[in-house]
N, C-alpha and C positions, 0 to 999 in steps of 0.2 A: 549169680544167682537172683531168684527172681526175690528184689525187698520190697518189702513193707514195713513203710515208715508212717506213724500216727501220731500227729500232734492238731491242737488247737487252732492253731493259726502259722504258715509260712509265708515268710518275710525277711526283713531284715533287722525288724524291730523286738527285742529283747534277746534278751544271753541262748537266751534254748532256741532262739527262732534263730539266730546265729550260724547257731552250733548245728544246728539242723542243717542248715545251706550248705555251710560244706562239708558237712559230712555228704548228702545228697551228689554235690560238685564231684568231690574226691572220688565217692566209688561210682558212678556214673563213668568218671574220665579211665577205670578200673575196668569197663565194659560190663558191669554191672546193668540189669532191669530194672529201675529201681520206680517205686509207682507212692505218690503220698495220699496218705489221706485228708484234710483238712475242713476246719470248719469253714475258715475264708483264706484266699491265698491272695497275696499282693499282685495288682495285675501286672509289674513288671516282667514277672517269672510265668504267666500264665500262657505266653506263647515260645516259651525256652520249648529244647529238645531235651530237657537234662531228665524229664520226670515226667510221669502218667500223673494226673492229678484228680480227683474223684476226693467228690464232693460229701462233708459231713453236717447234719445241722448240731450247734452251737448254739444258739441264740436263746431269750426267752426270760423272764422277771426273775432277777433274785439268783446271789451266785452258787448258791447250791443245788439252782433247778438247771441250772448250764448245766453245772459236773453231772449232774445227774442224765439228764440227754448224749450230753457227750459220751458218757462210758458208755450207755445202752446202744446210741446209733456207731460207733465204731465196734462193740463189739458185733452187731449184724453187719457191717459192710464189711470189715473182714474177713469175717466170719465166710463170705459167698463168691471166695476169693480163695483163688489156691499160688499159695505163697513157698519160698523155700522157709525162709524166716522173715519175722513180724515187731520191728524194734515199737516201743511206745515210749513215745518221748512224754510223754505226761501220766496223768492218770484218767486213761482211755482203756483201761481192760488189760489186765499183761495178758499177755500168751506165751510169749516165746521170749522178749528183752524188753524190761524194760528197764529205760533210762532216772533212776531219779535224781533231776539235776537240781532241785529243789531240798536233795538232804533229806535227812529224816524230820517227817512231819510233826511227827511224835515231839522230837527236844523244842519245836519250836511251837505246838500246842502249850505244851510244860510252861515255856515262858511266860506265850498268853495266861493262862493262866494265873501265873502268877505276878501279873502285872493288874491281871484288875480287883481293884479293891473297891466295888459293889458289890450288891449282891444282886443285882440285876445285870452289870457287867459276866458276872458268874458265868451266871443262869444261860443268858444269850450266847457264850459259850458253847456252853455244853447243852443244848439246843440247834447251835448249828448247823443247817443241812451239811453245808460246806464241808466243814471241819469234821462230819461223821462219812462221811463216802470218803477223804483221804485218809483218816484213818486204819478203816474200812479194807483198801486197798494198797498202803503201804503191806498193813498184815499177811492181805492176801499175795501180791507180790513175791515178798520174801517167802512162801512156800508155797508158788504152782513157778516162777519166774526165774530166769536168768537174771538178777540186778546187775547194774549200776550205775559207779556214783563218779562225779567226778573230783572229789580229791581223798584220799586217806581221814581227812577232820571228817566228813561226811559217814565215812565207815566206819570210825570210830563211834561217833552216833547214835549209830540201827542197833550197833554191838553192845550201846550201853543199856541201850530203851528195847532188845529184843533177846539177847542174848546169843546162845545157839541158833535161833531160826536167821542171823544173819552172815553167820558164818562165811557163805559162800557169796558174799560182797563182793563184787572186783571193783578197783577202781581203776579207771581210764582218763586223766587230766584231760581237759577243753584244750583248744588250741585256735591260733589264731593265723589271719589270712598275714604274712607279714608282706605281703606285694599291696594290700589295702590300707594295711594300717601302716604305713614309713614315713621315715623323718624328713621327708622331700615337700612334703606337703607342709612344714614351716615355712620353710623357701618358696614355692609357688603358690599361697594363698593367705597368709600370716593378715597381711595387710587387709583382703578383700574381706574375712572374718570377722577383724577389731572395727572394720570399717561398719558391716552389717549392724552388729553390736554397740556401736555405735562408743566405743572407747580407742582410744589413742594407744599406737604402736607401745607407749613409754609405758604404761598405767601397768599393776600388777594381777596377772586374773587366775584365779583361785577357780577350779572345775570339781562340780559334785554330782554326781548322773547317779538315776536312780529312780523308779516309779512307786516304790515302797516307802514314805521321807522317814519313818523312823526307828523304822526295819533296817536301813541305810544309815543310819546316824547323823540325821541333817541337824538336828537339834544339838549335838552335840560339835558340830562345825560350826556352826552361829553364837555358841558360847564361846567359842575360839578366838575368833575375828576379831571383839574387842580389846582383845590383851592381847596381840602381834604388836613388835617393838623389836626395832623400828617403822616397823610399813606399816602400821593401822591407820592410817591416813590414804595410804596409795594401791593397797588392796582391794580388789575389788571381787565376787564372787558370784559364779554362775551357776544357778539351778537347774539342770534338766534333766526332768520327769515329772507328770504327770500322780497329780494324789488328791481322794476328794477333800482329805483333811490340810492342804494345800495356808487355808486360809491360816491356821494356826501356828505356822511356822513365819508365817508372813509375819504376822501378831507378836511374834518370838523374837526377828529380827528387829521391829518396831521399837517396843520395849525398850531394847538392848542399844538403840541409835545408829543404827547400823543399817535400816531401810532402805536407805536411798542410796547404797552399796552394796547389793545384794540385787540382783537378776532371774524373778521364775521363767524358764520356759517350759511350755510342757511337750518337749521333744521338740530333735532335729533333724533333718535328710538324712544329713552326711556327715555319722560322726570321727570321721576320722580325719574332715578338715576342721571342723572343733576342735581337735586335740592339738590340732597345730597350731592356732590360737591363743594354746592356756601355757604358763608356766608352771600347774603343779593340779594332780587329781588327790583327792581328799576323800578317804570312802572310809570312816570310822564301824564300819557294818557293826550289827549287833546276830545277826545271821544272818551269813552265805556259803553255801557249798563250796561255789566258786566264783565268781564274782568278774564277768569277762572283761569286765573294764579297764581291771587289772594289767591280764595282759596285752589290750586292745592300749591304754596311754602307753606302757614302758613299751610297745614295738611301735608306735610313732614317735619316741623318744620323750616323753614325756613321764619325772617320776612319780611319783604312790606313795602316799599316807595311807593304810588300811589295820587289821586289826588282827589279831591272832584268831579269828571264829571266821574269816574271809579265809575256805581252805585254798584257796590259791596262794598265798604266802606264801605256808612249806613247801606247797608243788612247785613253784618258784625258785627257793631254795634266797642263799643268800647271794644279796647284790646293794650295795650305795645306795640304788637307784628306789628302793623297798623298803619302806620305815612300816616297822611294826610295833602300834601303842603299846607301853607296859598296863598302863589306868586309861580306858579309853573313856571315861568318864569325870579325866582328868581334863578339865580348858585349859589348864596352864604349861602341862604339858604337850598336848599338842599344837599351842600357839609357839612353844619353842619347836618341836621341830617342821615345823609350815616355816617361821624365819630363818632355821635351817636350809632347808632345801632353796630359798630364797636367796643367800647365798649369793651375787655375784662371781665372784668367784669358782666359785664348785659347780656353778649352772651347766656349764660347757661339760667335766668330768659327769656328770649326773645321765645329762643327756644323752649319752655315749655307751653308758653304764646300762641304761636301762635298755635300748635294741638288743644292745647287749645281752641281757637277759632273754627277753621278751624272742632270738633268736633261736634260741634250743629250745622251744615250744612251737614251731610250727604244724602246717597243717598235715604233711603226710606221715610226721609222726602218728597223730593219732588216727587216722586211717587208717595208718596199717596195722594198728592193735584191733581197730573197729572192725577187720575185714577175715583178721583172722579168727576173732569171737563169731563172727555172724558164721564164718564157714564150721567154725566145729559146733554149735547152734544148728547149724541146718544139719549137719552129718550124724547128728545122732538120732534126730526129728526121722531119717531114713531109717535107723536100725531099730 
């Protein structure tokens, strides 16, 4: 098949980007002709023969304007070419297949409205061009394209918001590169990574990864750290992910008396190596159709604590290496879960269980499902 993928960027930074890279590579290896329409492409991929890259205009002032420009630009770019099937990985104009990797935007928008306590905040949400485009695109996609989500949780949210319009939504869970994310990294780079972070090998390191810090639940993690016993003084928290509101979380850490034990990094060039340096990943997210961090950490042999609102939790299933919080807003519960996962007697068992759970979600299974879906859609277009 001649397949086109459309997204605002192509690279390895971000959950959708890593998933897109896996899918492009997997389908290319099966003999399909791949074209990628993207606003930006990581220079590391420009010289590869994985795909033919086509540029899209995706810059400009304001998130709403950029979203509109990307939507129009992708529609014009794809419309001029003849493909067997087109896959939109974001809100770029649904044609054949739309992967709603962010889940139901209506669900998230309603949560933001409930959080807005002032009239000005509510008015800003109501007038937001970015949200208006996202909500319009979501409803239009449900009526015109084959919609794919990464978890049953995301599908349930769409059904709750749109009813019969979302009946045809398909679930294809995310996958993980089991070779890239592997426990061997701990043996190979543990000391090197700890040294770069300014930490000793004996210190306990908890990792939080996410660019939207409030949505991902960083405030919940910070509230739990002072309550940790008996590890309170030795636990270090590493926060990876940038956010314009980061200063507010730095202030929260300072007010809790733990600022000296929290390190903020805007990003990391090789997450697979970073996972090898940590003891635990904590992601008490408020809304996440499928947090790829969950699978990546498990595949590297790192246990994870998360929430039921992370669709990955149900898709991965029962394993002692994955804890789902009963009450994410209870810092005492989160502190107790962290302390239990740091029990030295449990650590080797949890690491083995983490890898075993991830191995059920390798790339080949996801590529099989995507290839079969795209074949059906392409054949339906011909008919």
